VMD Tcl script that builds the backbone (N, CA, C; Angstrom):
set m [mol new atoms 294]
animate dup $m
set s [atomselect $m all]
$s set {name element resname resid chain x y z} {
  {N N ALA 1 A -16.975 -7.715 -17.938}
  {CA C ALA 1 A -17.111 -8.422 -16.647}
  {C C ALA 1 A -17.991 -7.575 -15.740}
  {N N ALA 2 A -19.045 -8.127 -15.265}
  {CA C ALA 2 A -20.037 -7.402 -14.457}
  {C C ALA 2 A -19.469 -6.971 -13.089}
  {N N LYS 3 A -18.565 -7.747 -12.523}
  {CA C LYS 3 A -18.050 -7.427 -11.202}
  {C C LYS 3 A -16.523 -7.322 -11.273}
  {N N ASP 4 A -16.043 -6.426 -12.107}
  {CA C ASP 4 A -14.605 -6.196 -12.263}
  {C C ASP 4 A -14.109 -5.316 -11.129}
  {N N PRO 5 A -13.289 -5.869 -10.247}
  {CA C PRO 5 A -12.848 -5.087 -9.062}
  {C C PRO 5 A -12.076 -3.826 -9.403}
  {N N GLU 6 A -11.272 -3.860 -10.479}
  {CA C GLU 6 A -10.502 -2.655 -10.837}
  {C C GLU 6 A -11.394 -1.593 -11.453}
  {N N ALA 7 A -12.445 -2.003 -12.205}
  {CA C ALA 7 A -13.411 -1.038 -12.724}
  {C C ALA 7 A -14.184 -0.394 -11.591}
  {N N ILE 8 A -14.557 -1.184 -10.624}
  {CA C ILE 8 A -15.321 -0.652 -9.473}
  {C C ILE 8 A -14.420 0.321 -8.671}
  {N N ASP 9 A -13.160 -0.012 -8.534}
  {CA C ASP 9 A -12.199 0.867 -7.845}
  {C C ASP 9 A -12.120 2.200 -8.596}
  {N N CYS 10 A -12.040 2.152 -9.908}
  {CA C CYS 10 A -11.974 3.372 -10.722}
  {C C CYS 10 A -13.259 4.190 -10.575}
  {N N LEU 11 A -14.401 3.534 -10.587}
  {CA C LEU 11 A -15.668 4.224 -10.405}
  {C C LEU 11 A -15.737 4.887 -9.023}
  {N N ALA 12 A -15.220 4.213 -8.006}
  {CA C ALA 12 A -15.187 4.783 -6.653}
  {C C ALA 12 A -14.344 6.065 -6.672}
  {N N GLY 13 A -13.243 6.035 -7.352}
  {CA C GLY 13 A -12.392 7.227 -7.449}
  {C C GLY 13 A -13.100 8.376 -8.114}
  {N N ALA 14 A -13.898 8.069 -9.121}
  {CA C ALA 14 A -14.682 9.111 -9.802}
  {C C ALA 14 A -15.703 9.746 -8.858}
  {N N TYR 15 A -16.350 8.908 -8.057}
  {CA C TYR 15 A -17.293 9.447 -7.067}
  {C C TYR 15 A -16.602 10.231 -5.974}
  {N N PHE 16 A -15.441 9.735 -5.574}
  {CA C PHE 16 A -14.680 10.396 -4.499}
  {C C PHE 16 A -14.227 11.787 -4.935}
  {N N ASP 17 A -13.779 11.918 -6.191}
  {CA C ASP 17 A -13.258 13.175 -6.706}
  {C C ASP 17 A -14.297 14.015 -7.386}
  {N N GLY 18 A -15.479 13.458 -7.667}
  {CA C GLY 18 A -16.499 14.155 -8.426}
  {C C GLY 18 A -16.060 14.383 -9.865}
  {N N LYS 19 A -15.428 13.382 -10.494}
  {CA C LYS 19 A -14.910 13.464 -11.868}
  {C C LYS 19 A -15.872 12.777 -12.813}
  {N N TYR 20 A -15.658 13.076 -14.099}
  {CA C TYR 20 A -16.337 12.384 -15.207}
  {C C TYR 20 A -17.843 12.553 -15.126}
  {N N GLY 21 A -18.294 13.644 -14.587}
  {CA C GLY 21 A -19.735 13.927 -14.486}
  {C C GLY 21 A -20.386 13.281 -13.277}
  {N N MET 22 A -19.626 12.633 -12.437}
  {CA C MET 22 A -20.203 12.032 -11.231}
  {C C MET 22 A -20.301 13.098 -10.157}
  {N N GLU 23 A -21.401 13.075 -9.415}
  {CA C GLU 23 A -21.534 13.949 -8.268}
  {C C GLU 23 A -20.659 13.435 -7.150}
  {N N LYS 24 A -19.882 14.271 -6.511}
  {CA C LYS 24 A -19.033 13.871 -5.422}
  {C C LYS 24 A -19.835 13.226 -4.298}
  {N N ASN 25 A -19.460 11.993 -3.908}
  {CA C ASN 25 A -20.197 11.275 -2.886}
  {C C ASN 25 A -19.189 10.351 -2.170}
  {N N LEU 26 A -18.690 10.782 -1.049}
  {CA C LEU 26 A -17.658 10.064 -0.289}
  {C C LEU 26 A -18.133 8.716 0.229}
  {N N MET 27 A -19.372 8.692 0.731}
  {CA C MET 27 A -19.886 7.458 1.317}
  {C C MET 27 A -20.082 6.388 0.209}
  {N N TRP 28 A -20.601 6.778 -0.938}
  {CA C TRP 28 A -20.762 5.843 -2.041}
  {C C TRP 28 A -19.410 5.360 -2.519}
  {N N ALA 29 A -18.441 6.284 -2.610}
  {CA C ALA 29 A -17.092 5.909 -3.008}
  {C C ALA 29 A -16.535 4.859 -2.069}
  {N N PHE 30 A -16.722 5.083 -0.774}
  {CA C PHE 30 A -16.214 4.111 0.224}
  {C C PHE 30 A -16.905 2.777 0.087}
  {N N GLU 31 A -18.192 2.755 -0.163}
  {CA C GLU 31 A -18.921 1.511 -0.356}
  {C C GLU 31 A -18.371 0.756 -1.596}
  {N N LEU 32 A -18.145 1.528 -2.687}
  {CA C LEU 32 A -17.574 0.910 -3.879}
  {C C LEU 32 A -16.215 0.371 -3.643}
  {N N TRP 33 A -15.367 1.094 -2.906}
  {CA C TRP 33 A -14.014 0.590 -2.580}
  {C C TRP 33 A -14.125 -0.683 -1.756}
  {N N SER 34 A -15.060 -0.720 -0.845}
  {CA C SER 34 A -15.274 -1.945 -0.032}
  {C C SER 34 A -15.636 -3.123 -0.958}
  {N N GLU 35 A -16.568 -2.902 -1.914}
  {CA C GLU 35 A -16.927 -3.955 -2.820}
  {C C GLU 35 A -15.758 -4.414 -3.675}
  {N N ALA 36 A -14.985 -3.425 -4.207}
  {CA C ALA 36 A -13.822 -3.776 -5.020}
  {C C ALA 36 A -12.803 -4.567 -4.182}
  {N N ALA 37 A -12.585 -4.187 -2.947}
  {CA C ALA 37 A -11.664 -4.927 -2.097}
  {C C ALA 37 A -12.148 -6.334 -1.844}
  {N N ASP 38 A -13.447 -6.487 -1.603}
  {CA C ASP 38 A -14.034 -7.840 -1.387}
  {C C ASP 38 A -13.873 -8.694 -2.611}
  {N N LEU 39 A -13.863 -8.070 -3.807}
  {CA C LEU 39 A -13.706 -8.785 -5.039}
  {C C LEU 39 A -12.238 -9.045 -5.399}
  {N N GLY 40 A -11.308 -8.523 -4.592}
  {CA C GLY 40 A -9.902 -8.835 -4.785}
  {C C GLY 40 A -9.015 -7.682 -5.258}
  {N N SER 41 A -9.467 -6.457 -5.207}
  {CA C SER 41 A -8.632 -5.330 -5.633}
  {C C SER 41 A -7.691 -4.907 -4.488}
  {N N ALA 42 A -6.400 -5.128 -4.672}
  {CA C ALA 42 A -5.435 -4.694 -3.658}
  {C C ALA 42 A -5.349 -3.165 -3.593}
  {N N THR 43 A -5.609 -2.490 -4.746}
  {CA C THR 43 A -5.599 -1.039 -4.758}
  {C C THR 43 A -6.725 -0.507 -3.907}
  {N N ALA 44 A -7.897 -1.085 -4.053}
  {CA C ALA 44 A -9.046 -0.639 -3.252}
  {C C ALA 44 A -8.836 -0.945 -1.761}
  {N N ARG 45 A -8.219 -2.097 -1.493}
  {CA C ARG 45 A -7.917 -2.439 -0.071}
  {C C ARG 45 A -6.928 -1.429 0.531}
  {N N PHE 46 A -5.955 -0.999 -0.295}
  {CA C PHE 46 A -5.023 0.025 0.152}
  {C C PHE 46 A -5.759 1.327 0.499}
  {N N LYS 47 A -6.690 1.727 -0.387}
  {CA C LYS 47 A -7.440 2.950 -0.133}
  {C C LYS 47 A -8.285 2.876 1.115}
  {N N LEU 48 A -8.891 1.686 1.333}
  {CA C LEU 48 A -9.649 1.478 2.564}
  {C C LEU 48 A -8.724 1.569 3.785}
  {N N GLY 49 A -7.541 0.974 3.668}
  {CA C GLY 49 A -6.579 0.991 4.777}
  {C C GLY 49 A -6.189 2.402 5.131}
  {N N ILE 50 A -5.916 3.218 4.167}
  {CA C ILE 50 A -5.580 4.625 4.408}
  {C C ILE 50 A -6.745 5.333 5.049}
  {N N ALA 51 A -7.951 5.104 4.507}
  {CA C ALA 51 A -9.145 5.776 5.053}
  {C C ALA 51 A -9.372 5.441 6.519}
  {N N TYR 52 A -9.278 4.153 6.860}
  {CA C TYR 52 A -9.434 3.771 8.257}
  {C C TYR 52 A -8.314 4.272 9.124}
  {N N PHE 53 A -7.069 4.149 8.639}
  {CA C PHE 53 A -5.949 4.595 9.442}
  {C C PHE 53 A -5.986 6.068 9.798}
  {N N LEU 54 A -6.378 6.870 8.802}
  {CA C LEU 54 A -6.351 8.335 8.986}
  {C C LEU 54 A -7.723 8.881 9.451}
  {N N GLY 55 A -8.768 8.068 9.343}
  {CA C GLY 55 A -10.116 8.577 9.611}
  {C C GLY 55 A -10.496 9.535 8.500}
  {N N ASP 56 A -10.254 9.086 7.301}
  {CA C ASP 56 A -10.431 9.916 6.078}
  {C C ASP 56 A -11.570 9.355 5.240}
  {N N LYS 57 A -11.976 10.096 4.216}
  {CA C LYS 57 A -12.997 9.636 3.241}
  {C C LYS 57 A -14.308 9.397 3.909}
  {N N GLY 58 A -14.592 10.126 4.974}
  {CA C GLY 58 A -15.919 10.038 5.627}
  {C C GLY 58 A -16.062 8.855 6.578}
  {N N VAL 59 A -14.977 8.190 6.976}
  {CA C VAL 59 A -15.090 7.056 7.883}
  {C C VAL 59 A -14.455 7.431 9.241}
  {N N THR 60 A -14.900 6.729 10.266}
  {CA C THR 60 A -14.335 6.904 11.607}
  {C C THR 60 A -12.960 6.234 11.644}
  {N N GLN 61 A -12.025 6.908 12.303}
  {CA C GLN 61 A -10.683 6.382 12.383}
  {C C GLN 61 A -10.650 5.081 13.174}
  {N N ASP 62 A -9.956 4.111 12.611}
  {CA C ASP 62 A -9.743 2.811 13.226}
  {C C ASP 62 A -8.384 2.325 12.741}
  {N N LYS 63 A -7.341 2.710 13.479}
  {CA C LYS 63 A -5.975 2.431 13.007}
  {C C LYS 63 A -5.705 0.918 12.890}
  {N N ALA 64 A -6.239 0.132 13.831}
  {CA C ALA 64 A -6.017 -1.316 13.738}
  {C C ALA 64 A -6.637 -1.904 12.480}
  {N N LYS 65 A -7.815 -1.500 12.137}
  {CA C LYS 65 A -8.449 -1.971 10.909}
  {C C LYS 65 A -7.700 -1.474 9.699}
  {N N GLY 66 A -7.223 -0.253 9.757}
  {CA C GLY 66 A -6.442 0.303 8.666}
  {C C GLY 66 A -5.178 -0.490 8.439}
  {N N VAL 67 A -4.495 -0.842 9.482}
  {CA C VAL 67 A -3.276 -1.648 9.388}
  {C C VAL 67 A -3.583 -3.010 8.759}
  {N N ARG 68 A -4.673 -3.628 9.218}
  {CA C ARG 68 A -5.078 -4.903 8.662}
  {C C ARG 68 A -5.319 -4.842 7.163}
  {N N CYS 69 A -5.988 -3.787 6.756}
  {CA C CYS 69 A -6.248 -3.608 5.319}
  {C C CYS 69 A -4.924 -3.391 4.549}
  {N N LEU 70 A -4.061 -2.536 5.117}
  {CA C LEU 70 A -2.778 -2.260 4.477}
  {C C LEU 70 A -1.926 -3.562 4.404}
  {N N GLU 71 A -1.920 -4.335 5.492}
  {CA C GLU 71 A -1.133 -5.587 5.469}
  {C C GLU 71 A -1.685 -6.532 4.401}
  {N N SER 72 A -2.999 -6.656 4.300}
  {CA C SER 72 A -3.597 -7.500 3.302}
  {C C SER 72 A -3.233 -7.036 1.882}
  {N N ALA 73 A -3.335 -5.729 1.658}
  {CA C ALA 73 A -3.007 -5.183 0.329}
  {C C ALA 73 A -1.535 -5.413 0.033}
  {N N ALA 74 A -0.677 -5.248 1.031}
  {CA C ALA 74 A 0.765 -5.471 0.840}
  {C C ALA 74 A 1.035 -6.920 0.488}
  {N N MET 75 A 0.340 -7.833 1.136}
  {CA C MET 75 A 0.536 -9.272 0.877}
  {C C MET 75 A 0.064 -9.600 -0.549}
  {N N GLU 76 A -0.847 -8.800 -1.087}
  {CA C GLU 76 A -1.331 -9.001 -2.448}
  {C C GLU 76 A -0.460 -8.284 -3.475}
  {N N GLY 77 A 0.624 -7.608 -2.982}
  {CA C GLY 77 A 1.599 -7.016 -3.884}
  {C C GLY 77 A 1.478 -5.487 -4.052}
  {N N ASN 78 A 0.647 -4.840 -3.264}
  {CA C ASN 78 A 0.487 -3.383 -3.392}
  {C C ASN 78 A 1.657 -2.674 -2.727}
  {N N ALA 79 A 2.501 -2.073 -3.542}
  {CA C ALA 79 A 3.737 -1.403 -3.017}
  {C C ALA 79 A 3.446 -0.201 -2.144}
  {N N GLU 80 A 2.382 0.535 -2.475}
  {CA C GLU 80 A 2.046 1.700 -1.648}
  {C C GLU 80 A 1.715 1.291 -0.207}
  {N N SER 81 A 1.037 0.161 -0.084}
  {CA C SER 81 A 0.716 -0.364 1.246}
  {C C SER 81 A 1.974 -0.713 2.023}
  {N N ARG 82 A 2.924 -1.341 1.336}
  {CA C ARG 82 A 4.175 -1.708 1.983}
  {C C ARG 82 A 4.893 -0.460 2.483}
  {N N HIS 83 A 4.882 0.571 1.627}
  {CA C HIS 83 A 5.519 1.838 2.001}
  {C C HIS 83 A 4.855 2.447 3.247}
  {N N CYS 84 A 3.535 2.459 3.256}
  {CA C CYS 84 A 2.827 3.050 4.375}
  {C C CYS 84 A 3.056 2.291 5.689}
  {N N LEU 85 A 3.062 0.984 5.564}
  {CA C LEU 85 A 3.309 0.142 6.782}
  {C C LEU 85 A 4.709 0.395 7.313}
  {N N GLY 86 A 5.709 0.519 6.398}
  {CA C GLY 86 A 7.082 0.785 6.825}
  {C C GLY 86 A 7.179 2.152 7.484}
  {N N TYR 87 A 6.515 3.143 6.905}
  {CA C TYR 87 A 6.519 4.487 7.478}
  {C C TYR 87 A 5.891 4.468 8.865}
  {N N SER 88 A 4.789 3.796 8.991}
  {CA C SER 88 A 4.109 3.704 10.301}
  {C C SER 88 A 4.958 3.048 11.345}
  {N N GLU 89 A 5.629 1.981 10.942}
  {CA C GLU 89 A 6.534 1.315 11.918}
  {C C GLU 89 A 7.696 2.248 12.308}
  {N N ALA 90 A 8.279 2.924 11.360}
  {CA C ALA 90 A 9.333 3.874 11.687}
  {C C ALA 90 A 8.869 4.985 12.606}
  {N N GLU 91 A 7.646 5.509 12.351}
  {CA C GLU 91 A 7.076 6.528 13.203}
  {C C GLU 91 A 6.888 6.057 14.631}
  {N N ASN 92 A 6.611 4.750 14.770}
  {CA C ASN 92 A 6.401 4.163 16.107}
  {C C ASN 92 A 7.705 3.687 16.750}
  {N N GLY 93 A 8.808 3.927 16.115}
  {CA C GLY 93 A 10.116 3.563 16.682}
  {C C GLY 93 A 10.496 2.152 16.393}
  {N N ASN 94 A 9.768 1.464 15.542}
  {CA C ASN 94 A 10.062 0.088 15.232}
  {C C ASN 94 A 10.890 -0.009 13.923}
  {N N CYS 95 A 12.033 0.593 13.929}
  {CA C CYS 95 A 12.847 0.708 12.683}
  {C C CYS 95 A 13.267 -0.642 12.160}
  {N N ASP 96 A 13.366 -1.639 13.025}
  {CA C ASP 96 A 13.740 -3.002 12.549}
  {C C ASP 96 A 12.616 -3.631 11.748}
  {N N ARG 97 A 11.368 -3.189 11.955}
  {CA C ARG 97 A 10.250 -3.682 11.190}
  {C C ARG 97 A 9.955 -2.825 9.972}
  {N N ALA 98 A 10.494 -1.603 9.937}
  {CA C ALA 98 A 10.200 -0.693 8.835}
  {C C ALA 98 A 10.906 -1.170 7.597}
}
mol reanalyze $m
mol bondsrecalc $m
mol representation Tube
mol addrep $m
């Protein structure tokens, strides 16, 4: 499959970590994660959410956008996103939402 979202997510991870002979390139990894998320990868959407929320992986922090990505990934069944959203709510004193 030419546009396999999970394969693109894996390739992004290789660029992010500089693995498998790939030169480490955070911006390219982020672009690939964006493409994978657009193609339906909940895992990639989770990684984008964390990146935006923390201002990590070479992107400017945008907590609101991060939460939106995490919520979308959680709705698609990504358990890590659900965990992060619950932790964030607990940190903000919203234990009933955690």
